[in-house]
C-alpha positions in Angstrom: 101.5 -66.6 -98.8 104.1 -68.8 -97.5 103.1 -71.5 -94.8 104.5 -69.5 -92.2 102.8 -66.2 -93.0 99.7 -69.3 -92.3 101.0 -70.7 -88.9 101.8 -67.3 -87.9 98.7 -65.9 -88.6 96.6 -69.1 -87.4 98.7 -68.4 -84.5 97.7 -65.3 -83.6 94.0 -67.0 -84.0 94.5 -68.9 -81.3 95.5 -66.7 -79.0 92.6 -64.3 -80.3 90.5 -66.9 -79.2 92.1 -67.6 -75.4 91.7 -63.6 -75.1 88.0 -63.8 -76.3 87.3 -66.7 -73.6 89.0 -64.4 -70.8 86.5 -61.2 -71.8 83.9 -63.8 -72.0 84.6 -65.2 -68.5 85.1 -61.7 -67.3 81.4 -60.8 -68.6 79.7 -63.8 -67.5 80.9 -62.7 -63.0 81.0 -58.8 -63.9 76.9 -60.1 -64.6 76.0 -62.5 -61.7 77.7 -59.8 -59.3 75.1 -56.7 -60.7 72.2 -59.8 -60.8 74.2 -60.2 -57.1 73.7 -56.4 -55.8 70.5 -56.7 -57.5 68.5 -59.4 -55.4 67.5 -59.2 -52.0 69.5 -61.0 -49.3 67.6 -64.3 -49.4 67.7 -64.3 -53.7 71.1 -63.5 -53.2 71.7 -66.9 -51.2 69.7 -68.7 -53.8 71.4 -67.5 -56.6 74.8 -68.2 -55.0 73.2 -72.3 -54.5 71.4 -72.6 -58.1 75.9 -71.6 -59.5 77.3 -73.5 -57.7 75.3 -76.2 -58.9 
Protein backbone atom coordinates (compact mmCIF):
# COMPACT_ATOMS: atom_id res chain seq x y z
CA UNK A 1 0.00 0.00 0.00
CA UNK A 2 1.22 3.41 -0.91
CA UNK A 3 0.94 6.52 1.19
CA UNK A 4 -1.65 7.94 -1.23
CA UNK A 5 -3.89 4.93 -0.68
CA UNK A 6 -3.50 5.17 3.10
CA UNK A 7 -4.34 8.89 3.03
CA UNK A 8 -7.36 8.20 0.85
CA UNK A 9 -8.63 5.53 3.24
CA UNK A 10 -8.02 7.86 6.20
CA UNK A 11 -9.96 10.62 4.47
CA UNK A 12 -12.84 8.23 3.78
CA UNK A 13 -12.87 7.20 7.44
CA UNK A 14 -12.98 10.82 8.61
CA UNK A 15 -15.92 11.49 6.27
CA UNK A 16 -17.72 8.39 7.56
CA UNK A 17 -17.22 9.46 11.18
CA UNK A 18 -18.68 12.88 10.34
CA UNK A 19 -21.65 11.23 8.63
CA UNK A 20 -22.25 8.96 11.61
CA UNK A 21 -22.12 11.93 14.00
CA UNK A 22 -24.81 13.61 11.89
CA UNK A 23 -26.93 10.44 11.94
CA UNK A 24 -26.52 10.23 15.72
CA UNK A 25 -27.66 13.86 16.11
CA UNK A 26 -30.70 13.21 13.90
CA UNK A 27 -31.58 10.11 15.96
CA UNK A 28 -31.37 12.12 19.16
CA UNK A 29 -33.69 14.78 17.71
CA UNK A 30 -36.19 12.12 16.62
CA UNK A 31 -36.00 10.43 20.01
CA UNK A 32 -36.73 13.72 21.77
CA UNK A 33 -39.65 14.46 19.42
CA UNK A 34 -41.13 11.01 20.02
CA UNK A 35 -40.75 11.35 23.77
CA UNK A 36 -42.43 14.77 23.70
CA UNK A 37 -45.41 13.39 21.78
CA UNK A 38 -45.91 10.71 24.41
CA UNK A 39 -46.04 13.17 27.29
CA UNK A 40 -48.87 15.35 28.57
CA UNK A 41 -48.57 19.12 28.21
CA UNK A 42 -47.02 19.87 31.61
CA UNK A 43 -44.53 17.05 31.14
CA UNK A 44 -43.63 18.43 27.70
CA UNK A 45 -42.87 21.84 29.21
CA UNK A 46 -40.70 20.27 31.90
CA UNK A 47 -38.81 18.17 29.34
CA UNK A 48 -38.21 21.20 27.12
CA UNK A 49 -36.77 23.14 30.04
CA UNK A 50 -34.61 20.19 31.05
CA UNK A 51 -33.27 19.72 27.50
CA UNK A 52 -32.51 23.44 27.23
CA UNK A 53 -30.51 23.25 30.46
